[in-house]
N, C-alpha and C positions, 0 to 999 in steps of 0.2 A: 192124181195131178195130170196125167196124160189125157184123161177123159175131159177135164175142163179145158185143156188146151185145144182139143179137137173141136169141141162145141164152140168155144170162143172164136176160133178161126172161121167158123161158119156163120155165127150169129152176132159176134161181138160180146164182150164181157158183160155189158150192161143188160143184155137180153137173156141171160141164163137163169134157169131155176135150179134149185138144189135137187129137185126130183129128176130133172134131166141128167144131172151129173151122176146121181146114184144109179140110174138106169144104164147110162153109158159105161159106168164102171162095174156094172153087174153086182151092185150092192143093194140088197133089199131093205136094209135097216139104216135109217137116217142117223142113228147113233154112231155108226161107223165114222161118218164125217166129223161129228162132234168129238168123238174120242181122239181122233188123230189131229184135227185142225181147229177144234172149238167152234168155228163158224166159217161162213163163206169167205170173209176177209182173211181169215187165217189160212185157208186153202190157197187163195191167190198169193199171199205172202210166201207160202212154202214153194209154190211154183216158181216165183221170181228168184227166191234164194237158191233153189236147186239149179236153175239154169245159169245163174250168176256164177256159182261154183264151177259148173261145167265150162263156161267161157273162160274163167280164170285159169283153170288147168290147161286148156288148149292154148291160151295166150302165153302162159309161162313156157310151154314147150316150144312155141313159135319164137319167143324171145331168145331162148337158148340156141335155136337153129340159126337165127340171124346173127347173133353175137359170134358164133363160131365162124361164120362166113365173112363177117366184116365188123371190126371193132375199132373205132366207134361206127355204128351204122349211120347211113345217110338219112336225111329227113324222109325221103320216100320210103325207105325200108321201115322207119318207125311208123309211118302212116299205114303201111301194110300190116304191121303188128296190131294196129288198132282195128283194122277192117277185116282181115282175112280169117282169123280164128272163128268168129261167129258165122261168117260167110261159108266156110268149109263145113262147119257143123250143120248148117241148113242144107247145104248141098248133099251131104251124106245121109241125113236123117229126116224122114218124113215127119216124125214127131217134133223135131226141132223147128221144122218149117212151120208147123202149126203154131208153135210158140212165137216165132218171129211175126207171123201174120196177125196174131191176136194181141201181142203185148209190146212189140218193139216201138210202136208209135208213142207209148206212154212216156218214154224218156224225153221226148221232144216237148212235152207239156209240163214237166216237173220243174219245180223251183229248185234252188241250189241245195236246200236242206233235204228235199225228197230225193234228189239225185244222189246225195251222199248215202242215204239209207239204202237205196237201190243197189249201189255199188259196194257196199260194205263187205260183201262176200267175194269181191274181186280185189281186195286191198293189195295183195302181193303183186299181181301183174300190173294193177293201176299205178302203184307207186313206182315200179320200174319204168313204165311208159312215161310217166311224168318226169322222172329224172333224165331219161334219154331226150325227151323233147326240150327240156330246159337248156340242155347243152346245144341242141340243134337250131334253136331260134333265139340267139342271144340279143336280137334287136328288140325283143318284147320285154317290157318291164313286168313286174309281178302281176300288177292289176290287169294289164292287157293280155298277158299270157293266159290267165284263167278265164278271161272273157272269150278268147279264141278257142280254148279247150271246150267251153260250154257250147259254142257255136259248132265245133267239129262233132261233138257228141250228138247234138240235135240233128245236124245234117245227115250223119250216118244212120241214126235211128229212123228218120223219116224216109230216107232212100231205101233202106232195107224193108221197111214196112210196105212202102209203095210197090217195090219189086215183088214182094211176097203175094200181093193181090193178083198178080198176072198169071194166066194159064201157063203151065210149064216153068214156073218160077224156079230159079236156082239150077236150071238145066239148059244145055244147048249153048250155041255161039253167042246169043244175045246176052246171056248171063256173064260170059267172060268180058264182053264190052261193058256191061253194067259195073262189075266190080273194079275193073281197072280205071274206068273213068271216075268212079267214086273216089278211089285212092288219089287220082290226079286232083280232084276237087278239094279233098281234105288237105293235101300238100299245098295247094295254092292258097287256101284259106290261112294256113299257119305261117306260110313263108311271105305273105304279102307285106310290103312295107307299111309303116304306120303313117297315115296321111296327116297333113297339117290340120285338117278338120278334126280328126280324132285327138291329136295332141292338144288342140285348143279346148275340146270338150273335157278332156281330163283335168285341165287347169281350172275349170269353172266350179 
């Protein structure tokens, strides 16, 4: 799984051959991949599920920390809960940076059903974040709430993917500016008032 992340970060998922993966993983027999993952799609699904569980664990710990400091948390603190766990994982781990570079843009192009499949391994932390957000943005009805959440997920995934492409990504002063301005952007997206144009569109 780490081998396919490294290669995908360099070449893109669509340009990888199974032979390259086996070589990078120091596996001489193609049956090893088939035994563990059945096929290439199964390998990619395993990578996504493994990283989703890792993010879920980090996010649950972050939620506990925030709740201890402030209960209920502010909207900005909830936005930090959304952004900081994967950011910190990428900052601490070269292999996680490979994952972000290769896969994080996918979420921006997923439909609602695919997003649910991708996040099924983050159910515990995702449900907690949703509950916290519902209380923090009472001006949004149910339909607009989930539209804004989808926008926030797409914004975060595109921003993380774009940052990961840069030399020295997730390190240095520019990285701190990146993550805090991203949190600002997510907070602004979720807290923005509902315009008359949007209200009108909802009625049509």
